[in-house]
Each structure stands twice: as structure tokens, then as C-alpha cells.
C-alpha positions as CSV (number, residue, x, y, z in Angstrom):
1,M,0.0,0.0,0.0
2,A,2.7,2.4,1.0
3,K,4.6,1.7,-2.2
4,N,1.6,2.5,-4.4
5,A,1.0,5.8,-2.6
6,V,4.6,6.9,-3.2
7,E,4.4,6.0,-6.9
8,S,1.2,8.0,-7.3
9,L,2.7,11.1,-5.7
10,R,5.7,10.9,-8.0
11,L,3.5,10.8,-11.1
12,S,1.5,13.8,-9.9
13,I,4.6,15.9,-9.4
14,L,5.9,14.9,-12.9
15,S,2.6,15.8,-14.6
16,F,2.5,19.3,-12.9
17,S,6.1,20.0,-14.0
18,M,5.2,19.1,-17.6
19,I,2.2,21.5,-17.6
20,V,4.3,24.4,-16.3
21,L,6.9,23.7,-18.9
22,L,4.4,23.6,-21.8
23,S,2.7,26.8,-20.5
24,S,6.1,28.7,-20.5
25,C,6.9,27.6,-24.1
26,G,3.5,28.7,-25.3
27,E,3.9,32.2,-23.8
28,E,7.3,32.6,-25.5
29,H,5.9,31.6,-28.8
30,I,3.0,34.0,-28.6
31,A,5.3,36.9,-27.6
32,E,7.5,36.0,-30.6
33,V,4.5,36.1,-32.9
34,N,3.4,39.4,-31.5
35,D,6.9,40.9,-31.8
36,R,7.0,39.9,-35.5
37,Q,3.6,41.5,-36.1
38,Q,4.8,44.7,-34.6
39,L,8.1,45.0,-36.5
40,P,7.9,47.9,-39.1
41,T,8.0,46.9,-42.8
42,A,10.5,48.5,-45.1
43,N,9.3,51.6,-47.0
44,P,10.1,51.2,-50.7
45,A,10.2,54.9,-51.2
46,M,13.1,55.2,-48.7
47,T,15.4,52.9,-50.6
48,N,18.1,54.4,-52.8
49,T,16.6,53.0,-56.0
50,T,13.2,54.7,-55.5
51,I,14.1,58.2,-54.3
52,P,12.0,60.7,-56.5
53,K,13.9,62.3,-59.4
54,V,13.5,66.1,-59.8
55,K,14.4,68.1,-62.9
56,V,16.7,71.0,-62.1
57,V,18.7,73.7,-64.0
58,V,22.2,74.6,-63.1
59,V,22.4,78.4,-62.7
60,Q,25.2,80.4,-64.1
61,N,25.0,84.2,-63.6
62,N,25.9,86.5,-66.5
63,T,25.3,90.0,-67.8
64,I,22.0,90.2,-69.6
65,G,20.7,92.9,-71.9
66,A,17.3,93.7,-70.4
67,Q,14.2,94.0,-72.6
68,I,11.5,96.5,-71.8
69,E,8.2,95.0,-72.6
70,L,5.6,97.1,-74.4
71,T,1.9,96.2,-74.5
72,G,-1.2,98.1,-75.5
73,R,-4.0,98.5,-78.0
74,L,-4.3,100.4,-81.3
75,K,-6.3,103.6,-81.5
76,A,-7.1,105.4,-84.8
77,L,-4.8,108.5,-84.9
78,R,-7.6,110.5,-86.6
79,T,-11.3,110.3,-85.6
80,I,-13.7,113.1,-86.4
81,S,-17.4,113.9,-85.8
82,V,-19.4,114.6,-89.0
83,V,-21.2,117.9,-88.2
84,P,-23.2,119.7,-90.9
85,E,-22.9,123.5,-91.1
86,V,-26.0,124.0,-93.2
87,Q,-29.6,122.7,-93.0
88,G,-31.2,120.5,-95.7
89,K,-32.3,117.1,-96.7
90,I,-29.8,114.3,-97.2
91,L,-29.7,113.1,-100.9
92,R,-29.2,109.5,-101.9
93,Q,-25.7,108.6,-103.2
94,K,-23.7,105.6,-104.2
95,K,-22.4,105.1,-100.7
96,E,-24.6,105.7,-97.7
97,L,-23.3,107.1,-94.5
98,D,-23.8,103.8,-92.6
99,P,-21.5,102.1,-90.0
100,G,-18.8,100.0,-91.6
101,V,-18.9,101.7,-95.0
102,A,-15.4,102.7,-96.1
103,F,-14.5,105.9,-98.0
104,R,-11.4,107.0,-99.8
105,Q,-9.9,110.4,-99.2
106,G,-11.9,113.1,-101.0
107,E,-14.9,110.8,-101.5
108,T,-18.3,112.3,-100.7
109,L,-19.5,111.3,-97.2
110,L,-22.7,113.4,-97.3
111,Q,-24.6,115.4,-99.9
112,I,-27.3,117.8,-98.7
113,E,-29.9,119.2,-101.1
114,S,-28.9,122.7,-102.2
115,T,-31.1,123.7,-105.1
116,Q,-32.2,127.1,-103.7
117,T,-28.7,128.1,-102.7
118,D,-27.5,127.1,-106.2
119,L,-30.1,129.3,-107.9
120,N,-29.4,132.3,-105.7
121,L,-25.7,132.0,-106.5
122,Y,-26.3,131.7,-110.2
123,A,-28.3,135.0,-110.1
124,M,-25.5,136.8,-108.2
125,R,-22.9,135.7,-110.7
126,A,-25.1,136.8,-113.7
127,K,-25.6,140.2,-112.1
128,F,-21.9,140.5,-111.4
129,A,-21.0,139.7,-115.0
130,S,-23.6,142.2,-116.2
131,Q,-22.0,145.0,-114.1
132,I,-18.5,144.3,-115.6
133,M,-19.9,144.2,-119.1
134,S,-21.5,147.6,-118.6
135,L,-18.0,149.1,-118.0
136,L,-16.4,147.6,-121.1
137,S,-17.2,150.5,-123.4
138,D,-15.7,153.0,-120.9
139,L,-12.6,150.9,-120.6
140,E,-12.2,150.6,-124.3
141,A,-12.4,154.4,-124.7
142,D,-10.6,155.7,-121.6
143,Y,-8.3,152.7,-120.6
144,P,-7.5,150.8,-123.8
145,D,-4.6,149.0,-122.1
146,A,-7.0,147.5,-119.5
147,Y,-9.8,146.6,-121.9
148,P,-8.4,143.3,-123.3
149,K,-8.1,141.6,-119.8
150,W,-11.6,142.5,-118.8
151,K,-13.0,141.5,-122.1
152,A,-11.4,138.1,-121.8
153,Y,-12.7,137.8,-118.2
154,T,-16.3,138.3,-119.3
155,D,-15.9,136.0,-122.4
156,E,-14.8,133.1,-120.2
157,F,-17.4,133.8,-117.6
158,D,-19.9,130.9,-116.7
159,Y,-22.5,131.6,-114.0
160,Q,-22.7,127.9,-113.2
161,K,-19.0,127.7,-112.3
162,E,-17.0,129.1,-109.5
163,L,-16.1,132.7,-110.0
164,P,-12.5,133.2,-111.3
165,Q,-10.2,135.6,-109.6
166,L,-10.5,139.3,-110.6
167,P,-7.8,140.7,-112.9
168,V,-5.2,143.0,-111.2
169,F,-5.9,146.7,-111.5
170,D,-3.2,148.5,-113.5
171,N,-3.6,151.9,-111.7
172,S,-5.7,153.7,-109.2
173,R,-8.0,155.3,-111.8
174,E,-9.0,151.9,-113.2
175,Q,-9.6,150.7,-109.6
176,Y,-11.7,153.8,-108.9
177,L,-13.9,153.1,-111.9
178,F,-14.7,149.5,-110.7
179,N,-15.2,150.7,-107.1
180,L,-18.0,153.0,-108.3
181,K,-19.9,149.9,-109.5
182,N,-19.0,148.0,-106.3
183,I,-17.4,145.3,-108.4
184,P,-14.9,144.2,-105.6
185,G,-17.7,144.1,-103.0
186,Q,-19.9,142.0,-105.2
187,Y,-17.0,139.6,-105.9
188,L,-16.4,139.0,-102.2
189,D,-20.2,138.4,-101.6
190,I,-20.2,135.8,-104.3
191,K,-17.1,134.1,-103.0
192,A,-18.7,133.9,-99.5
193,Q,-21.8,132.3,-101.0
194,E,-19.6,129.8,-102.9
195,D,-17.9,128.9,-99.7
196,Q,-21.3,128.4,-98.1
197,L,-22.4,126.2,-101.0
198,S,-19.4,123.9,-100.5
199,K,-20.7,123.0,-97.1
200,Y,-23.7,121.2,-98.6
201,Q,-21.2,118.5,-99.6
202,I,-19.0,116.8,-96.9
203,Q,-16.0,114.9,-98.2
204,A,-13.8,112.4,-96.4
205,P,-10.7,114.3,-95.2
206,F,-8.7,111.0,-95.2
207,A,-9.3,107.3,-95.9
208,G,-11.4,105.7,-93.3
209,V,-14.6,104.0,-92.3
210,V,-17.9,105.1,-90.7
211,L,-17.9,104.1,-87.0
212,E,-21.4,105.2,-86.2
213,S,-24.2,107.2,-87.8
214,S,-27.6,108.5,-86.7
215,V,-29.0,109.6,-90.1
216,D,-30.4,108.1,-93.3
217,Y,-31.3,109.1,-96.8
218,G,-34.1,111.7,-96.7
219,D,-33.5,112.9,-93.2
220,V,-33.2,116.7,-92.6
221,V,-30.0,117.7,-90.9
222,T,-29.5,120.6,-88.5
223,P,-26.4,122.8,-88.5
224,G,-24.1,122.1,-85.6
225,K,-25.6,118.7,-84.7
226,P,-23.2,115.7,-85.0
227,I,-24.6,113.0,-87.2
228,A,-21.8,110.4,-87.6
229,T,-18.3,109.5,-86.5
230,F,-15.6,108.8,-89.1
231,L,-12.5,106.9,-88.2
232,G,-9.3,107.0,-90.2
233,T,-7.8,103.7,-91.3
234,D,-4.5,104.9,-92.7
235,R,-2.7,105.8,-89.5
236,Y,-2.9,104.3,-85.9
237,E,-1.4,105.1,-82.6
238,F,-0.1,102.4,-80.2
239,E,-0.4,103.6,-76.6
240,T,1.7,101.9,-73.9
241,A,3.4,102.8,-70.7
242,V,6.9,102.4,-69.2
243,S,8.6,103.2,-65.9
244,E,10.4,106.5,-65.5
245,Q,13.7,104.7,-65.5
246,D,12.9,102.8,-68.7
247,L,11.8,106.0,-70.5
248,A,15.5,106.9,-70.8
249,Y,15.9,104.2,-73.4
250,L,13.2,105.7,-75.7
251,Q,13.9,108.7,-77.9
252,M,11.6,110.6,-80.3
253,E,11.5,109.0,-83.8
254,D,12.9,105.7,-82.5
255,Q,11.7,102.7,-84.5
256,V,9.9,99.9,-82.5
257,E,8.9,96.5,-83.8
258,L,5.4,95.6,-82.8
259,I,3.8,92.1,-83.0
260,H,0.2,91.2,-83.5
261,T,-0.6,88.8,-80.7
262,N,-3.2,86.8,-82.7
263,N,-1.4,86.2,-86.0
264,G,2.2,87.0,-85.2
265,K,2.6,89.6,-87.9
266,T,5.1,92.4,-87.2
267,Y,4.8,96.1,-87.9
268,T,7.3,98.9,-87.5
269,G,6.2,101.8,-85.4
270,R,7.7,105.2,-84.7
271,V,7.8,106.9,-81.3
272,V,6.0,110.2,-81.7
273,R,5.6,111.5,-78.2
274,T,5.7,110.7,-74.5
275,G,3.5,111.8,-71.6
276,G,4.9,114.4,-69.2
277,V,3.1,113.1,-66.1
278,V,3.6,110.0,-64.1
279,D,0.5,108.0,-63.5
280,E,-0.3,108.0,-59.7
281,N,-1.6,104.5,-59.6
282,T,0.9,102.6,-61.9
283,Q,3.9,105.0,-61.6
284,T,4.4,104.8,-65.3
285,I,4.6,107.3,-68.1
286,P,2.5,106.9,-71.3
287,V,4.4,106.4,-74.6
288,F,2.7,106.9,-78.0
289,I,4.0,105.0,-81.1
290,E,2.6,105.7,-84.6
291,V,2.1,102.6,-86.8
292,Q,0.6,102.0,-90.2
293,G,-0.8,98.9,-91.9
294,S,-3.6,98.2,-94.3
295,D,-4.8,95.3,-92.2
296,L,-4.7,97.1,-88.9
297,K,-7.9,98.0,-87.0
298,Q,-8.7,100.0,-83.9
299,G,-8.6,97.9,-80.7
300,I,-6.1,95.3,-81.9
301,Y,-3.7,94.2,-79.1
302,L,0.0,94.5,-79.9
303,E,3.2,93.7,-78.1
304,G,6.8,94.9,-78.5
305,Q,10.2,95.2,-76.9
306,I,13.0,97.7,-76.7
307,A,16.5,97.2,-75.5
308,G,17.2,98.4,-71.9
309,E,20.3,98.7,-69.7
310,P,22.5,95.6,-69.5
311,I,22.2,94.0,-66.0
312,A,25.2,92.3,-64.4
313,D,25.3,89.2,-62.2
314,V,21.8,87.9,-63.0
315,A,20.3,84.7,-64.4
316,L,17.4,83.9,-66.7
317,I,14.8,81.4,-65.4
318,S,11.3,80.5,-66.3
319,S,8.8,82.9,-64.7
320,E,6.7,79.9,-63.7
321,L,9.4,78.8,-61.3
322,I,9.1,81.9,-59.1
323,T,6.6,81.8,-56.2
324,R,4.3,84.7,-55.2
325,N,6.8,85.6,-52.5
326,S,9.6,86.0,-55.0
327,E,11.3,82.7,-54.1
328,V,12.5,79.7,-56.0
329,H,13.0,76.0,-55.0
330,I,16.6,74.8,-55.0
331,I,18.1,71.5,-54.0
332,K,20.7,71.3,-51.3
333,N,22.0,68.0,-49.8
334,N,19.3,66.2,-51.8
335,T,16.5,68.1,-50.1
336,I,14.4,71.0,-51.5
337,E,14.7,74.4,-50.0
338,L,13.2,77.9,-50.7
339,L,15.6,80.7,-51.7
340,A,14.5,84.3,-51.8
341,I,15.5,86.1,-55.1
342,Q,15.1,89.6,-56.6
343,R,13.2,89.9,-59.9
344,L,14.6,92.7,-62.1
345,G,12.8,92.3,-65.4
346,S,11.9,89.8,-68.1
347,V,12.9,88.6,-71.6
348,G,9.9,87.0,-73.2
349,S,8.6,84.3,-70.9
350,K,11.8,84.2,-68.8
351,A,12.5,86.4,-65.7
352,I,15.7,88.2,-65.0
353,V,16.6,87.4,-61.4
354,R,19.4,88.1,-58.9
355,G,20.3,86.2,-55.8
356,I,20.9,82.7,-57.0
357,P,24.5,81.6,-56.5
358,D,26.4,80.1,-59.4
359,G,26.0,76.3,-59.6
360,S,22.7,76.3,-57.7
361,L,20.3,73.6,-58.7
362,V,16.9,75.3,-59.3
363,V,13.9,73.0,-59.4
364,D,12.5,73.1,-63.0
365,Q,9.2,71.3,-62.5
366,V,6.1,71.2,-60.3
367,V,6.8,69.1,-57.2
368,S,4.3,67.5,-54.8
369,T,4.1,68.3,-51.1
370,A,5.5,64.9,-50.2
371,T,8.5,65.4,-52.4
372,L,9.2,68.7,-50.7
373,R,9.5,66.9,-47.4
374,G,11.8,64.0,-48.4
375,K,15.0,63.2,-50.1
376,V,15.2,63.8,-53.8
377,K,17.6,63.0,-56.7
378,P,18.3,66.0,-59.0
379,V,18.3,65.4,-62.7
380,R,20.4,68.2,-64.3
381,R,20.1,70.0,-67.5
382,K,21.8,73.1,-68.8
383,M,20.0,76.5,-68.8
384,S,18.7,77.5,-72.2
């Protein structure tokens, strides 16, 4: 009995030891599994072979001839209001005074009915000729040397045509004879009426086009009231503005090449004047450039450039690379940093900047926020 009891106790102790051992091994295994689950995985982006590549330009400072940009719109150099000086009905003609109708220089813009004025003038001329003819017999008798010129004057006289200039008096006695008949006074009255008659026809003072009109055939016009606007198409003015400093590079009569922004066609303009006052808002001075071209029109947008003062120790970079705060992104030690620069001007789409050391790697592309925070690999190219 005693022997059996001892054997049972030994087996119990052995079983308990095995349970404790197994429990300990299980805990270690679980801890190892947990440790493996908690280990960080490798980030592919952090390996050398997957570092983001960023395009850069290597900056080399030089002396650059600055270009002064000119921009503006064309305006017709000559624009007039058509204002009748006489009253009457508008007559029909080949070209009506309608918007968009073009006229050559000297072509009739407007013809006003003038029948009554014509008849009155014919009567005045006929009476004038009759007065001179009544003196011919006296001239032939008393002033035989003067007779031929006055006879020729009356022979060529036509009351429907403009009155020719009076012959010159040979002496005071001849002049006195004609003054008695008030010949010089009648002559001046007729010339005044002829001038008045010319106002019934309005001619184009230069080649141009009707911009706007408020009358039509058959309307009665009133003296002094504008009825149309006529715009010259032979000469235009390009108005732009430059800083007071840049104005020193523009002289009167300088030639400037201007470019049509839509079709790229070029025109040669001439500086005709500059403004004498600085604009309070823009701190610029207006510059006016005359330009001609058969295909030009008012309102066309043009651009141009003039050579400015050479600028030393500067670089040309794309304007798109400059931030609002006048900074550029550069790469140092494989990380991207911001560098403050000074923008001095432009040449085309490129900016003239100062403040970038020679050999600097300026980022030449748009980069993401994530790229800005991590390591990068610059891909170099030469500046164009």
C-alpha cells in the first residue's frame, strides 16, 4: 500500500512539471509572434533605388541685356465727328453714311440738297457779269490797255461755275472806276456764297470708315448737330506705358517692332511723343507710337520690346518657377529648400533674377508636397 502511494505522488509531481513547462513555451511563442507583427515593414520609397527624381537647372549668372516690354491696343490716330454746317435734306448717293462703310480720301460722305442756294448763287454771278460788261465801253475808250483783260474775263465767264479771280488793276484810276460799281464788293459776296455752298457736300478728309451714324437718306440735318463718327484707317497710334527709369531708353523717332498677338505679324512703329506726367496708380509714363498697316484695326492688341540697360550678375529662369513671395525652389544636400530672389525684369517668358549663387540647382518642375519633405535626386540640364 505504502509503495503504491509513493508511486502516485511521483506521477502527480511529474505531470505538474510538464504542464508548467508547456505553458512557459507557449507564452514565449505567442510573444515572438506578436513581436513579429509589430516590426515595421521596409518603405520602398526610402530605398536608394526609389528616391524621387526632380528636374533641375544649373544656374550660371551672366550680364544680360534687359528687354523693356511694351503692351497696348491700337487707336485710330484720326477720328472726327461729322457735323453739318447747313440745313437741308440728305440726298441719296452711291455710298450711304452707314456704320462699316469705307470711304477714300476726298470721296463724298454726305450730300445735302442745295437747289435754292445754287439758284441764288447763279443769279448773283449773272448780275456781277452784267456789271462788268457795262464798263467795257468806258474801258475801251478811256483805258485801252486794261480793256483786253476785262473783255477776256467776261468772255470766259460761266455763271454755273466758281467765280474766277479778278484781274489785277493797272492803276488807281482803273480801280476807282470799278469801285464806283462796287465790283470788288460783289465779288467778295459771291465768294462767300460759294464757300457756303461747299458746305452742302461733306467729303472724307482722309481714308477711313464710318464708325457710327444717326441719319439716313431723306433725313433733314440741322447745323451744328453731330450725325456720324468717321475713323481714319491709314494711321494708328499704339499707346503703352513704361517706368520713368525705362523712359531713358526711348527717344523721339525711335523705331519699334510691334507684334500682332493673334497672328504674329510684325509692324514697324515710330515713337512720336511721351507723356509728361507719371500715373499716380501705376507709376508709369505713357508712350505713343505711330504705326501704319492696311490690315490694322482699332482695338487690336500689340506687343513689343525695346533694349534696356545691361544688367550684371543675373540669371534667366522661367517665370513659372518663381513663387508669389519671390522665391525659387533649390536642391541642397538632396533636399528641396526655398531661396529668396530679386526679380529685375523679363525677356519673353523668362525672368531676370538676382540672388541665386552660381552652380545652384533650381527645381525646374512642379513638385508635390510629399516630395518637398523628403530626399530627392536631382536630374540636371543646362540652362537654355
